N, CA, C and O atoms as a Tinker XYZ file with bonds, in Angstrom:
   524  protein
     1  N      7.165000   -8.224000   22.027000    73     2
     2  CA     6.895000   -7.194000   20.965000    64     1     3
     3  C      7.855000   -7.576000   19.784000    63     2     4     5
     4  O      9.043000   -7.681000   20.088000    81     3
     5  N      7.500000   -7.800000   18.472000    73     3     6
     6  CA     8.079000   -7.935000   17.239000    64     5     7
     7  C      8.379000   -6.603000   16.430000    63     6     8     9
     8  O      7.615000   -6.109000   15.601000    81     7
     9  N      9.516000   -6.143000   16.777000    73     7    10
    10  CA    10.123000   -4.823000   16.477000    64     9    11
    11  C      9.917000   -4.903000   14.720000    63    10    12    13
    12  O      9.434000   -3.944000   14.118000    81    11
    13  N     10.320000   -6.085000   14.052000    73    11    14
    14  CA    10.236000   -6.134000   12.625000    64    13    15
    15  C      8.658000   -5.944000   12.149000    63    14    16    17
    16  O      8.376000   -5.193000   11.216000    81    15
    17  N      7.731000   -6.639000   12.824000    73    15    18
    18  CA     6.354000   -6.471000   12.200000    64    17    19
    19  C      6.080000   -4.985000   12.516000    63    18    20    21
    20  O      5.710000   -4.275000   11.582000    81    19
    21  N      6.222000   -4.472000   13.692000    73    19    22
    22  CA     5.943000   -3.239000   13.983000    64    21    23
    23  C      6.475000   -2.095000   12.967000    63    22    24    25
    24  O      5.719000   -1.204000   12.578000    81    23
    25  N      7.695000   -2.173000   12.604000    73    23    26
    26  CA     8.146000   -1.221000   11.604000    64    25    27
    27  C      7.815000   -1.390000   10.221000    63    26    28    29
    28  O      7.879000   -0.462000    9.415000    81    27
    29  N      7.396000   -2.776000    9.874000    73    27    30
    30  CA     6.621000   -3.120000    8.676000    64    29    31
    31  C      5.239000   -2.515000    8.761000    63    30    32    33
    32  O      4.761000   -1.955000    7.774000    81    31
    33  N      4.614000   -2.600000    9.838000    73    31    34
    34  CA     3.322000   -2.127000    9.953000    64    33    35
    35  C      3.342000   -0.404000    9.679000    63    34    36    37
    36  O      2.570000    0.193000    8.928000    81    35
    37  N      4.251000    0.100000   10.360000    73    35    38
    38  CA     4.533000    1.469000   10.363000    64    37    39
    39  C      4.844000    2.123000    8.843000    63    38    40    41
    40  O      4.417000    3.198000    8.421000    81    39
    41  N      5.651000    1.228000    8.192000    73    39    42
    42  CA     5.832000    1.481000    6.704000    64    41    43
    43  C      4.598000    1.423000    5.868000    63    42    44    45
    44  O      4.339000    2.282000    5.026000    81    43
    45  N      3.866000    0.420000    6.113000    73    43    46
    46  CA     2.630000    0.147000    5.286000    64    45    47
    47  C      1.662000    1.353000    5.486000    63    46    48    49
    48  O      0.930000    1.636000    4.538000    81    47
    49  N      1.595000    2.024000    6.524000    73    47    50
    50  CA     0.817000    3.023000    6.811000    64    49    51
    51  C      1.256000    4.409000    6.300000    63    50    52    53
    52  O      0.427000    5.251000    5.956000    81    51
    53  N      2.808000    4.654000    6.255000    73    51    54
    54  CA     3.479000    5.672000    5.839000    64    53    55
    55  C      3.270000    5.768000    4.277000    63    54    56    57
    56  O      2.923000    6.767000    3.647000    81    55
    57  N      3.575000    4.436000    3.762000    73    55    58
    58  CA     3.554000    4.285000    2.311000    64    57    59
    59  C      2.099000    4.692000    1.704000    63    58    60    61
    60  O      1.913000    5.343000    0.676000    81    59
    61  N      1.226000    4.220000    2.474000    73    59    62
    62  CA    -0.312000    4.455000    1.961000    64    61    63
    63  C     -0.573000    5.970000    2.095000    63    62    64    65
    64  O     -1.259000    6.518000    1.232000    81    63
    65  N     -0.085000    6.653000    3.089000    73    63    66
    66  CA    -0.313000    8.061000    3.230000    64    65    67
    67  C      0.322000    8.877000    2.204000    63    66    68    69
    68  O     -0.296000    9.753000    1.600000    81    67
    69  N      1.674000    8.572000    1.978000    73    67    70
    70  CA     2.467000    9.179000    0.823000    64    69    71
    71  C      1.997000    8.929000   -0.479000    63    70    72    73
    72  O      2.068000    9.781000   -1.365000    81    71
    73  N      1.449000    7.642000   -0.669000    73    71    74
    74  CA     0.910000    7.397000   -1.950000    64    73    75
    75  C     -0.489000    8.154000   -2.216000    63    74    76    77
    76  O     -0.780000    8.490000   -3.364000    81    75
    77  N     -1.270000    8.389000   -1.231000    73    75    78
    78  CA    -2.531000    9.048000   -1.757000    64    77    79
    79  C     -2.280000   10.613000   -1.584000    63    78    80    81
    80  O     -3.117000   11.320000   -2.144000    81    79
    81  N     -1.175000   11.319000   -0.839000    73    79    82
    82  CA    -0.887000   12.717000   -1.029000    64    81    83
    83  C      0.007000   13.018000   -2.371000    63    82    84    85
    84  O     -0.085000   14.001000   -3.105000    81    83
    85  N      0.690000   12.160000   -2.462000    73    83    86
    86  CA     1.604000   12.527000   -3.873000    64    85    87
    87  C      0.787000   12.153000   -5.211000    63    86    88    89
    88  O      1.034000   12.686000   -6.293000    81    87
    89  N     -0.198000   11.194000   -5.025000    73    87    90
    90  CA    -1.188000   11.010000   -6.052000    64    89    91
    91  C     -2.104000   12.018000   -6.419000    63    90    92    93
    92  O     -2.437000   12.290000   -7.573000    81    91
    93  N     -2.541000   12.627000   -5.254000    73    91    94
    94  CA    -3.474000   13.906000   -5.381000    64    93    95
    95  C     -2.580000   14.870000   -5.982000    63    94    96    97
    96  O     -2.973000   15.375000   -7.033000    81    95
    97  N     -1.333000   15.265000   -5.475000    73    95    98
    98  CA    -0.575000   16.513000   -6.092000    64    97    99
    99  C     -0.222000   16.198000   -7.278000    63    98   100   101
   100  O     -0.552000   16.994000   -8.157000    81    99
   101  N      0.517000   15.009000   -7.668000    73    99   102
   102  CA     1.195000   15.125000   -8.875000    64   101   103
   103  C      0.239000   14.273000  -10.192000    63   102   104   105
   104  O      0.536000   14.326000  -11.385000    81   103
   105  N     -0.549000   13.765000   -9.804000    73   103   106
   106  CA    -1.513000   13.230000  -10.788000    64   105   107
   107  C     -3.046000   13.818000  -10.893000    63   106   108   109
   108  O     -3.431000   14.288000  -11.963000    81   107
   109  N     -3.881000   13.775000   -9.772000    73   107   110
   110  CA    -5.140000   14.037000   -9.890000    64   109   111
   111  C     -5.460000   15.567000   -9.757000    63   110   112   113
   112  O     -6.409000   16.117000  -10.315000    81   111
   113  N     -4.628000   16.124000   -9.019000    73   111   114
   114  CA    -4.992000   17.852000   -8.880000    64   113   115
   115  C     -5.498000   18.369000  -10.184000    63   114   116   117
   116  O     -6.592000   18.931000  -10.229000    81   115
   117  N     -4.793000   18.217000  -11.200000    73   115   118
   118  CA    -4.922000   18.787000  -12.440000    64   117   119
   119  C     -5.977000   18.333000  -13.296000    63   118   120   121
   120  O     -6.251000   18.821000  -14.393000    81   119
   121  N     -6.647000   17.218000  -12.647000    73   119   122
   122  CA    -7.855000   16.403000  -13.658000    64   121   123
   123  C     -8.962000   16.562000  -13.001000    63   122   124   125
   124  O     -9.899000   15.850000  -13.363000    81   123
   125  N     -9.199000   17.544000  -11.833000    73   123   126
   126  CA   -10.657000   17.920000  -11.401000    64   125   127
   127  C    -11.093000   19.344000  -11.569000    63   126   128   129
   128  O    -10.313000   20.272000  -11.786000    81   127
   129  N    -12.161000   19.433000  -11.474000    73   127   130
   130  CA   -12.759000   20.812000  -11.567000    64   129   131
   131  C    -12.867000   21.541000  -10.038000    63   130   132   133
   132  O    -12.868000   20.885000   -8.996000    81   131
   133  N    -12.938000   22.712000  -10.086000    73   131   134
   134  CA   -12.665000   23.344000   -8.605000    64   133   135
   135  C    -13.912000   23.059000   -7.921000    63   134   136   137
   136  O    -15.044000   23.142000   -8.397000    81   135
   137  N    -13.532000   22.669000   -6.605000    73   135   138
   138  CA   -14.689000   22.073000   -5.872000    64   137   139
   139  C    -15.033000   20.772000   -5.971000    63   138   140   141
   140  O    -15.974000   20.387000   -5.277000    81   139
   141  N    -14.393000   19.891000   -6.792000    73   139   142
   142  CA   -14.828000   18.498000   -6.874000    64   141   143
   143  C    -13.795000   17.537000   -6.142000    63   142   144   145
   144  O    -12.583000   17.644000   -6.333000    81   143
   145  N    -14.268000   16.736000   -5.422000    73   143   146
   146  CA   -13.524000   15.751000   -4.914000    64   145   147
   147  C    -12.798000   14.716000   -5.905000    63   146   148   149
   148  O    -11.630000   14.336000   -5.817000    81   147
   149  N    -13.534000   14.429000   -6.650000    73   147   150
   150  CA   -13.337000   13.238000   -7.632000    64   149   151
   151  C    -12.943000   14.093000   -9.010000    63   150   152   153
   152  O    -13.618000   15.037000   -9.420000    81   151
   153  N    -11.784000   13.619000   -9.621000    73   151   154
   154  CA   -11.342000   14.252000  -10.695000    64   153   155
   155  C    -12.228000   13.754000  -11.897000    63   154   156   157
   156  O    -12.354000   12.562000  -12.181000    81   155
   157  N    -12.794000   14.732000  -12.537000    73   155   158
   158  CA   -13.611000   14.484000  -13.828000    64   157   159
   159  C    -13.319000   15.306000  -15.121000    63   158   160   161
   160  O    -14.179000   15.610000  -15.948000    81   159
   161  N    -11.986000   15.627000  -15.191000    73   159   162
   162  CA   -11.716000   16.372000  -16.607000    64   161   163
   163  C    -11.377000   15.282000  -17.508000    63   162   164   165
   164  O    -10.579000   14.406000  -17.177000    81   163
   165  N    -11.988000   15.311000  -18.695000    73   163   166
   166  CA   -11.665000   14.407000  -19.646000    64   165   167
   167  C    -10.380000   14.392000  -20.418000    63   166   168   169
   168  O    -10.119000   15.476000  -20.941000    81   167
   169  N     -9.624000   13.551000  -20.592000    73   167   170
   170  CA    -8.328000   13.486000  -21.487000    64   169   171
   171  C     -8.683000   12.926000  -22.706000    63   170   172   173
   172  O     -9.729000   12.284000  -22.797000    81   171
   173  N     -7.789000   13.121000  -23.855000    73   171   174
   174  CA    -8.039000   12.191000  -24.956000    64   173   175
   175  C     -7.559000   10.678000  -24.616000    63   174   176   177
   176  O     -6.460000   10.316000  -24.195000    81   175
   177  N     -8.642000    9.945000  -24.906000    73   175   178
   178  CA    -8.549000    8.405000  -24.655000    64   177   179
   179  C     -8.690000    8.065000  -23.445000    63   178   180   181
   180  O     -8.486000    6.874000  -23.210000    81   179
   181  N     -9.089000    8.988000  -22.256000    73   179   182
   182  CA    -9.648000    8.493000  -21.288000    64   181   183
   183  C    -10.990000    9.270000  -20.653000    63   182   184   185
   184  O    -10.948000   10.361000  -20.085000    81   183
   185  N    -12.097000    8.524000  -20.859000    73   183   186
   186  CA   -13.419000    8.897000  -20.237000    64   185   187
   187  C    -13.244000    9.264000  -18.969000    63   186   188   189
   188  O    -12.298000    8.865000  -18.290000    81   187
   189  N    -14.173000   10.077000  -18.544000    73   187   190
   190  CA   -14.516000   10.523000  -17.178000    64   189   191
   191  C    -14.678000    9.398000  -16.310000    63   190   192   193
   192  O    -14.090000    9.392000  -15.229000    81   191
   193  N    -15.459000    8.379000  -16.684000    73   191   194
   194  CA   -15.944000    7.229000  -15.915000    64   193   195
   195  C    -14.579000    6.438000  -15.619000    63   194   196   197
   196  O    -14.523000    5.848000  -14.540000    81   195
   197  N    -13.568000    6.381000  -16.407000    73   195   198
   198  CA   -12.323000    5.641000  -16.299000    64   197   199
   199  C    -11.476000    6.369000  -15.363000    63   198   200   201
   200  O    -10.823000    5.764000  -14.513000    81   199
   201  N    -11.450000    7.830000  -15.493000    73   199   202
   202  CA   -10.743000    8.752000  -14.605000    64   201   203
   203  C    -11.042000    8.692000  -12.981000    63   202   204   205
   204  O    -10.287000    8.981000  -12.053000    81   203
   205  N    -12.342000    8.239000  -12.959000    73   203   206
   206  CA   -13.089000    8.382000  -11.556000    64   205   207
   207  C    -12.515000    6.724000  -11.080000    63   206   208   209
   208  O    -12.100000    6.615000   -9.926000    81   207
   209  N    -12.509000    5.774000  -11.767000    73   207   210
   210  CA   -12.329000    4.492000  -11.258000    64   209   211
   211  C    -10.874000    4.425000  -10.991000    63   210   212   213
   212  O    -10.502000    3.858000   -9.963000    81   211
   213  N     -9.979000    4.963000  -11.833000    73   211   214
   214  CA    -8.632000    5.188000  -11.652000    64   213   215
   215  C     -8.325000    5.765000  -10.188000    63   214   216   217
   216  O     -7.603000    5.239000   -9.342000    81   215
   217  N     -9.022000    6.941000  -10.084000    73   215   218
   218  CA    -8.845000    7.730000   -8.490000    64   217   219
   219  C     -9.296000    6.739000   -7.592000    63   218   220   221
   220  O     -8.501000    6.358000   -6.732000    81   219
   221  N    -10.491000    6.228000   -7.640000    73   219   222
   222  CA   -10.839000    5.505000   -6.434000    64   221   223
   223  C     -9.912000    4.348000   -6.172000    63   222   224   225
   224  O     -9.615000    4.054000   -5.014000    81   223
   225  N     -9.424000    3.653000   -7.247000    73   223   226
   226  CA    -8.403000    2.511000   -7.164000    64   225   227
   227  C     -7.144000    3.060000   -6.576000    63   226   228   229
   228  O     -6.562000    2.291000   -5.812000    81   227
   229  N     -6.670000    4.093000   -6.753000    73   227   230
   230  CA    -5.564000    4.484000   -6.477000    64   229   231
   231  C     -5.739000    4.843000   -4.955000    63   230   232   233
   232  O     -4.752000    4.582000   -4.267000    81   231
   233  N     -6.679000    5.325000   -4.391000    73   231   234
   234  CA    -6.815000    5.509000   -3.003000    64   233   235
   235  C     -7.215000    4.213000   -2.282000    63   234   236   237
   236  O     -6.877000    4.050000   -1.110000    81   235
   237  N     -7.922000    3.291000   -2.943000    73   235   238
   238  CA    -8.324000    1.970000   -2.349000    64   237   239
   239  C     -6.845000    1.394000   -2.107000    63   238   240   241
   240  O     -6.653000    1.138000   -0.918000    81   239
   241  N     -5.889000    1.161000   -2.846000    73   239   242
   242  CA    -4.635000    0.585000   -2.519000    64   241   243
   243  C     -4.081000    1.274000   -1.323000    63   242   244   245
   244  O     -3.420000    0.567000   -0.562000    81   243
   245  N     -4.242000    2.577000   -1.011000    73   243   246
   246  CA    -3.894000    3.227000    0.349000    64   245   247
   247  C     -4.486000    2.755000    1.404000    63   246   248   249
   248  O     -3.881000    2.417000    2.422000    81   247
   249  N     -5.829000    2.689000    1.231000    73   247   250
   250  CA    -6.679000    2.231000    2.453000    64   249   251
   251  C     -6.261000    0.716000    2.683000    63   250   252   253
   252  O     -6.208000    0.266000    3.827000    81   251
   253  N     -5.980000   -0.024000    1.625000    73   251   254
   254  CA    -5.479000   -1.699000    1.912000    64   253   255
   255  C     -4.462000   -1.568000    2.470000    63   254   256   257
   256  O     -4.359000   -2.326000    3.435000    81   255
   257  N     -3.189000   -0.590000    2.207000    73   255   258
   258  CA    -2.084000   -0.630000    2.998000    64   257   259
   259  C     -2.310000   -0.340000    4.354000    63   258   260   261
   260  O     -1.938000   -1.135000    5.217000    81   259
   261  N     -2.887000    0.724000    4.640000    73   259   262
   262  CA    -3.285000    1.073000    6.039000    64   261   263
   263  C     -3.890000   -0.043000    6.688000    63   262   264   265
   264  O     -3.368000   -0.403000    7.743000    81   263
   265  N     -4.923000   -0.685000    6.253000    73   263   266
   266  CA    -5.325000   -1.872000    6.963000    64   265   267
   267  C     -4.281000   -3.056000    7.230000    63   266   268   269
   268  O     -4.184000   -3.597000    8.331000    81   267
   269  N     -3.582000   -3.372000    6.223000    73   267   270
   270  CA    -2.379000   -4.244000    6.527000    64   269   271
   271  C     -1.585000   -3.752000    7.520000    63   270   272   273
   272  O     -1.272000   -4.538000    8.414000    81   271
   273  N     -1.124000   -2.444000    7.575000    73   271   274
   274  CA    -0.368000   -1.704000    8.582000    64   273   275
   275  C     -1.056000   -2.125000   10.004000    63   274   276   277
   276  O     -0.428000   -2.720000   10.881000    81   275
   277  N     -2.298000   -1.777000   10.107000    73   275   278
   278  CA    -2.879000   -2.054000   11.335000    64   277   279
   279  C     -2.852000   -3.390000   11.846000    63   278   280   281
   280  O     -2.635000   -3.626000   13.035000    81   279
   281  N     -3.089000   -4.365000   10.894000    73   279   282
   282  CA    -2.925000   -5.728000   11.159000    64   281   283
   283  C     -1.498000   -6.182000   11.855000    63   282   284   285
   284  O     -1.343000   -6.854000   12.875000    81   283
   285  N     -0.524000   -5.613000   10.998000    73   283   286
   286  CA     0.748000   -5.866000   11.643000    64   285   287
   287  C      1.153000   -5.376000   12.665000    63   286   288   289
   288  O      2.030000   -5.939000   13.320000    81   287
   289  N      0.592000   -4.178000   13.051000    73   287   290
   290  CA     0.941000   -3.444000   14.403000    64   289   291
   291  C      0.294000   -4.180000   15.730000    63   290   292   293
   292  O      0.799000   -4.307000   16.846000    81   291
   293  N     -0.943000   -4.607000   15.261000    73   291   294
   294  CA    -1.578000   -5.229000   16.247000    64   293   295
   295  C     -1.046000   -6.633000   16.375000    63   294   296   297
   296  O     -1.103000   -7.049000   17.532000    81   295
   297  N     -0.562000   -7.440000   15.527000    73   295   298
   298  CA     0.265000   -8.692000   15.529000    64   297   299
   299  C      1.673000   -8.326000   16.389000    63   298   300   301
   300  O      2.033000   -9.009000   17.347000    81   299
   301  N      2.307000   -7.316000   15.973000    73   299   302
   302  CA     3.575000   -7.006000   16.767000    64   301   303
   303  C      3.349000   -6.694000   18.284000    63   302   304   305
   304  O      4.164000   -7.066000   19.129000    81   303
   305  N      2.271000   -6.032000   18.584000    73   303   306
   306  CA     2.188000   -5.580000   20.030000    64   305   307
   307  C      1.522000   -6.811000   20.842000    63   306   308   309
   308  O      1.744000   -6.926000   22.047000    81   307
   309  N      0.733000   -7.691000   20.176000    73   307   310
   310  CA     0.059000   -8.646000   20.827000    64   309   311
   311  C      0.397000  -10.076000   20.372000    63   310   312   313
   312  O     -0.536000  -10.872000   20.271000    81   311
   313  N      1.686000  -10.482000   20.081000    73   311   314
   314  CA     1.665000  -11.565000   19.236000    64   313   315
   315  C      1.694000  -12.787000   20.182000    63   314   316   317
   316  O      1.481000  -13.900000   19.699000    81   315
   317  N      1.913000  -12.663000   21.330000    73   315   318
   318  CA     1.754000  -13.832000   22.451000    64   317   319
   319  C      0.365000  -14.241000   22.405000    63   318   320   321
   320  O      0.056000  -15.432000   22.349000    81   319
   321  N     -0.609000  -13.163000   22.429000    73   319   322
   322  CA    -1.894000  -13.521000   22.727000    64   321   323
   323  C     -2.822000  -13.883000   21.805000    63   322   324   325
   324  O     -4.025000  -14.008000   22.033000    81   323
   325  N     -2.125000  -14.101000   20.482000    73   323   326
   326  CA    -3.071000  -14.361000   19.254000    64   325   327
   327  C     -2.821000  -15.867000   19.046000    63   326   328   329
   328  O     -1.870000  -16.437000   19.581000    81   327
   329  N     -3.663000  -16.456000   18.291000    73   327   330
   330  CA    -3.335000  -18.009000   17.712000    64   329   331
   331  C     -2.536000  -18.032000   16.771000    63   330   332   333
   332  O     -2.810000  -17.599000   15.652000    81   331
   333  N     -1.538000  -18.494000   17.066000    73   331   334
   334  CA    -0.148000  -18.503000   16.236000    64   333   335
   335  C     -0.236000  -19.009000   14.803000    63   334   336   337
   336  O      0.314000  -18.462000   13.848000    81   335
   337  N     -1.033000  -20.182000   14.745000    73   335   338
   338  CA    -1.430000  -20.765000   13.408000    64   337   339
   339  C     -1.989000  -19.729000   12.688000    63   338   340   341
   340  O     -1.571000  -19.569000   11.541000    81   339
   341  N     -2.786000  -19.042000   13.083000    73   339   342
   342  CA    -3.615000  -17.880000   12.386000    64   341   343
   343  C     -2.650000  -16.600000   11.996000    63   342   344   345
   344  O     -2.743000  -16.017000   10.916000    81   343
   345  N     -1.746000  -16.259000   12.992000    73   343   346
   346  CA    -0.832000  -15.245000   12.814000    64   345   347
   347  C      0.093000  -15.599000   11.686000    63   346   348   349
   348  O      0.380000  -14.719000   10.874000    81   347
   349  N      0.591000  -16.825000   11.562000    73   347   350
   350  CA     1.534000  -17.279000   10.500000    64   349   351
   351  C      0.905000  -17.192000    9.048000    63   350   352   353
   352  O      1.453000  -16.681000    8.071000    81   351
   353  N     -0.250000  -17.739000    9.081000    73   351   354
   354  CA    -1.001000  -17.670000    7.792000    64   353   355
   355  C     -1.189000  -16.026000    7.352000    63   354   356   357
   356  O     -0.982000  -15.715000    6.179000    81   355
   357  N     -1.539000  -15.122000    8.225000    73   355   358
   358  CA    -1.679000  -13.725000    7.744000    64   357   359
   359  C     -0.329000  -13.203000    7.443000    63   358   360   361
   360  O     -0.196000  -12.595000    6.380000    81   359
   361  N      0.803000  -13.365000    8.305000    73   359   362
   362  CA     2.222000  -12.887000    8.010000    64   361   363
   363  C      2.490000  -13.549000    6.527000    63   362   364   365
   364  O      2.937000  -12.862000    5.608000    81   363
   365  N      2.186000  -14.906000    6.382000    73   363   366
   366  CA     2.788000  -15.287000    4.978000    64   365   367
   367  C      1.975000  -14.722000    3.956000    63   366   368   369
   368  O      2.499000  -14.438000    2.879000    81   367
   369  N      0.656000  -14.504000    4.168000    73   367   370
   370  CA     0.036000  -13.784000    3.228000    64   369   371
   371  C      0.427000  -12.353000    2.697000    63   370   372   373
   372  O      0.518000  -11.960000    1.534000    81   371
   373  N      0.602000  -11.790000    3.701000    73   371   374
   374  CA     1.158000  -10.256000    3.523000    64   373   375
   375  C      2.608000  -10.354000    2.895000    63   374   376   377
   376  O      2.911000   -9.658000    1.926000    81   375
   377  N      3.395000  -11.144000    3.415000    73   375   378
   378  CA     4.839000  -11.322000    2.608000    64   377   379
   379  C      4.717000  -11.632000    1.344000    63   378   380   381
   380  O      5.586000  -11.137000    0.626000    81   379
   381  N      3.724000  -12.459000    0.690000    73   379   382
   382  CA     3.447000  -12.692000   -0.487000    64   381   383
   383  C      2.879000  -11.585000   -1.209000    63   382   384   385
   384  O      3.313000  -11.377000   -2.342000    81   383
   385  N      2.010000  -10.867000   -0.759000    73   383   386
   386  CA     1.283000   -9.587000   -1.146000    64   385   387
   387  C      2.488000   -8.549000   -1.453000    63   386   388   389
   388  O      2.553000   -7.966000   -2.535000    81   387
   389  N      3.368000   -8.377000   -0.497000    73   387   390
   390  CA     4.308000   -7.325000   -0.772000    64   389   391
   391  C      5.445000   -7.589000   -1.668000    63   390   392   393
   392  O      5.991000   -6.688000   -2.304000    81   391
   393  N      5.861000   -9.027000   -1.727000    73   391   394
   394  CA     6.848000   -9.277000   -2.733000    64   393   395
   395  C      6.124000   -9.155000   -4.081000    63   394   396   397
   396  O      6.674000   -8.460000   -4.936000    81   395
   397  N      5.048000   -9.700000   -4.351000    73   395   398
   398  CA     4.488000   -9.712000   -5.565000    64   397   399
   399  C      4.034000   -8.149000   -6.088000    63   398   400   401
   400  O      4.033000   -7.869000   -7.286000    81   399
   401  N      3.695000   -7.287000   -5.157000    73   399   402
   402  CA     3.329000   -6.012000   -5.448000    64   401   403
   403  C      4.691000   -5.342000   -5.761000    63   402   404   405
   404  O      4.824000   -4.547000   -6.691000    81   403
   405  N      5.593000   -5.673000   -5.014000    73   403   406
   406  CA     6.870000   -4.960000   -5.469000    64   405   407
   407  C      7.383000   -5.193000   -6.876000    63   406   408   409
   408  O      7.867000   -4.345000   -7.626000    81   407
   409  N      7.209000   -6.399000   -7.094000    73   407   410
   410  CA     7.394000   -7.015000   -8.602000    64   409   411
   411  C      6.520000   -6.353000   -9.499000    63   410   412   413
   412  O      7.025000   -5.973000  -10.556000    81   411
   413  N      5.352000   -6.142000   -9.310000    73   411   414
   414  CA     4.391000   -5.385000  -10.247000    64   413   415
   415  C      4.891000   -4.131000  -10.444000    63   414   416   417
   416  O      4.974000   -3.743000  -11.609000    81   415
   417  N      5.263000   -3.368000   -9.505000    73   415   418
   418  CA     5.593000   -2.144000   -9.607000    64   417   419
   419  C      6.885000   -1.843000  -10.090000    63   418   420   421
   420  O      7.018000   -0.784000  -10.703000    81   419
   421  N      7.992000   -2.679000   -9.906000    73   419   422
   422  CA     9.081000   -2.824000  -10.378000    64   421   423
   423  C      9.127000   -3.013000  -12.038000    63   422   424   425
   424  O      9.740000   -2.337000  -12.864000    81   423
   425  N      8.445000   -3.925000  -12.190000    73   423   426
   426  CA     8.020000   -4.231000  -14.119000    64   425   427
   427  C      7.299000   -3.110000  -14.475000    63   426   428   429
   428  O      7.706000   -2.487000  -15.457000    81   427
   429  N      6.249000   -2.687000  -13.853000    73   427   430
   430  CA     5.142000   -1.690000  -14.418000    64   429   431
   431  C      6.160000   -0.379000  -14.839000    63   430   432   433
   432  O      6.207000    0.066000  -15.986000    81   431
   433  N      6.793000    0.040000  -13.944000    73   431   434
   434  CA     7.506000    1.385000  -13.938000    64   433   435
   435  C      8.823000    1.182000  -14.241000    63   434   436   437
   436  O      9.413000    2.261000  -14.303000    81   435
   437  N      9.538000    0.221000  -14.459000    73   435   438
   438  CA    10.702000    0.058000  -15.003000    64   437   439
   439  C     11.738000    0.384000  -13.965000    63   438   440   441
   440  O     12.822000    0.846000  -14.323000    81   439
   441  N     11.476000    0.177000  -12.748000    73   439   442
   442  CA    12.033000    0.431000  -11.523000    64   441   443
   443  C     12.249000    2.069000  -11.168000    63   442   444   445
   444  O     13.086000    2.531000  -10.393000    81   443
   445  N     11.404000    2.695000  -11.839000    73   443   446
   446  CA    11.462000    4.330000  -11.746000    64   445   447
   447  C     10.586000    4.641000  -10.571000    63   446   448   449
   448  O     10.825000    5.766000  -10.131000    81   447
   449  N      9.718000    4.046000   -9.974000    73   447   450
   450  CA     8.771000    4.352000   -8.880000    64   449   451
   451  C      9.551000    3.723000   -7.691000    63   450   452   453
   452  O      9.964000    2.566000   -7.779000    81   451
   453  N      9.750000    4.465000   -6.598000    73   451   454
   454  CA    10.474000    4.085000   -5.514000    64   453   455
   455  C      9.246000    3.063000   -4.647000    63   454   456   457
   456  O      9.670000    2.259000   -3.816000    81   455
   457  N      8.113000    3.139000   -4.844000    73   455   458
   458  CA     7.361000    2.130000   -4.191000    64   457   459
   459  C      7.791000    0.616000   -4.085000    63   458   460   461
   460  O      7.690000   -0.088000   -3.080000    81   459
   461  N      8.234000    0.294000   -5.176000    73   459   462
   462  CA     8.817000   -0.948000   -5.188000    64   461   463
   463  C      9.811000   -1.415000   -3.963000    63   462   464   465
   464  O      9.746000   -2.422000   -3.258000    81   463
   465  N     10.579000   -0.532000   -3.958000    73   463   466
   466  CA    11.611000   -0.704000   -2.793000    64   465   467
   467  C     10.969000   -0.455000   -1.348000    63   466   468   469
   468  O     11.611000   -1.034000   -0.471000    81   467
   469  N     10.167000    0.065000   -1.011000    73   467   470
   470  CA     9.407000   -0.044000    0.174000    64   469   471
   471  C      8.690000   -1.209000    0.389000    63   470   472   473
   472  O      8.874000   -1.842000    1.429000    81   471
   473  N      7.856000   -1.599000   -0.490000    73   471   474
   474  CA     6.990000   -2.826000   -0.499000    64   473   475
   475  C      8.245000   -4.133000   -0.338000    63   474   476   477
   476  O      8.031000   -5.131000    0.351000    81   475
   477  N      9.318000   -3.950000   -0.962000    73   475   478
   478  CA    10.114000   -5.097000   -0.845000    64   477   479
   479  C     10.639000   -4.993000    0.474000    63   478   480   481
   480  O     10.591000   -6.014000    1.159000    81   479
   481  N     11.208000   -3.796000    1.045000    73   479   482
   482  CA    11.706000   -3.565000    2.284000    64   481   483
   483  C     10.414000   -4.260000    3.299000    63   482   484   485
   484  O     10.796000   -5.196000    4.001000    81   483
   485  N      9.339000   -3.978000    3.388000    73   483   486
   486  CA     8.200000   -4.409000    4.146000    64   485   487
   487  C      8.436000   -6.092000    4.090000    63   486   488   489
   488  O      8.690000   -6.750000    5.099000    81   487
   489  N      8.320000   -6.609000    2.861000    73   487   490
   490  CA     8.453000   -8.130000    2.823000    64   489   491
   491  C      9.705000   -8.638000    3.572000    63   490   492   493
   492  O      9.661000   -9.603000    4.335000    81   491
   493  N     10.735000   -7.985000    3.328000    73   491   494
   494  CA    12.113000   -8.751000    3.924000    64   493   495
   495  C     11.773000   -8.638000    5.338000    63   494   496   497
   496  O     11.832000   -9.682000    5.987000    81   495
   497  N     11.375000   -7.401000    6.030000    73   495   498
   498  CA    11.256000   -7.108000    7.286000    64   497   499
   499  C     10.166000   -8.249000    8.057000    63   498   500   501
   500  O     10.264000   -8.626000    9.225000    81   499
   501  N      9.333000   -8.588000    7.268000    73   499   502
   502  CA     8.388000   -9.765000    7.743000    64   501   503
   503  C      8.896000  -11.083000    7.889000    63   502   504   505
   504  O      8.697000  -11.851000    8.830000    81   503
   505  N      9.771000  -11.323000    6.565000    73   503   506
   506  CA    10.433000  -12.510000    6.658000    64   505   507
   507  C     11.587000  -12.603000    7.818000    63   506   508   509
   508  O     11.856000  -13.683000    8.343000    81   507
   509  N     12.133000  -11.594000    8.114000    73   507   510
   510  CA    13.106000  -11.649000    9.227000    64   509   511
   511  C     12.503000  -12.018000   10.611000    63   510   512   513
   512  O     12.875000  -12.859000   11.429000    81   511
   513  N     11.294000  -11.002000   10.639000    73   511   514
   514  CA    10.372000  -11.049000   11.867000    64   513   515
   515  C      9.838000  -12.277000   12.150000    63   514   516   517
   516  O      9.610000  -12.469000   13.344000    81   515
   517  N      9.535000  -13.294000   11.278000    73   515   518
   518  CA     9.112000  -14.357000   11.291000    64   517   519
   519  C      9.887000  -15.466000   11.703000    63   518   520   521
   520  O      9.411000  -16.564000   11.991000    81   519
   521  N     11.237000  -15.128000   11.730000    73   519   522
   522  CA    12.270000  -16.436000   12.097000    64   521   523
   523  C     12.402000  -16.376000   13.692000    63   522   524
   524  O     13.095000  -17.202000   14.286000    81   523
C-alpha cells in the first residue's frame, strides 16, 4: 500500500466535501429562493443564468476532486496489481493538476483562500509517493 497516495486521495475527497459545504453556506445560500436547489436571485451585474453556471461549476470541481481521490485511493490500495506505466501517467497528470490548481487559487485569491495549500500538499504527497 502506498500511504502517500492514500492520504492524498483522502485529502482530495475531504477538500471536495468542504468546498461544496462551505460554498453552499458562505456563497450560495443567500442567493437562492426558498425551496430551490439552484440559486436564482439576480445580483447587479450577474444574470440568473450566470449564477446557475457558477453554482454548477462550483460543485463540478468538488465532484472532480472526489473522482481524483477515488482514483488515488484505488491506486494506493492496489498499486502492485495495476499497469505501472498507466499508473505513472495517471499520477503525473494528477500531480500537474494539483500544482497548477494550487497556483491558480494562490494567484486568484492573492493567497487568502486556504484551498491552494491543500492542493499543493496533495501534489507534494504524490511526488513523494512516486519515488
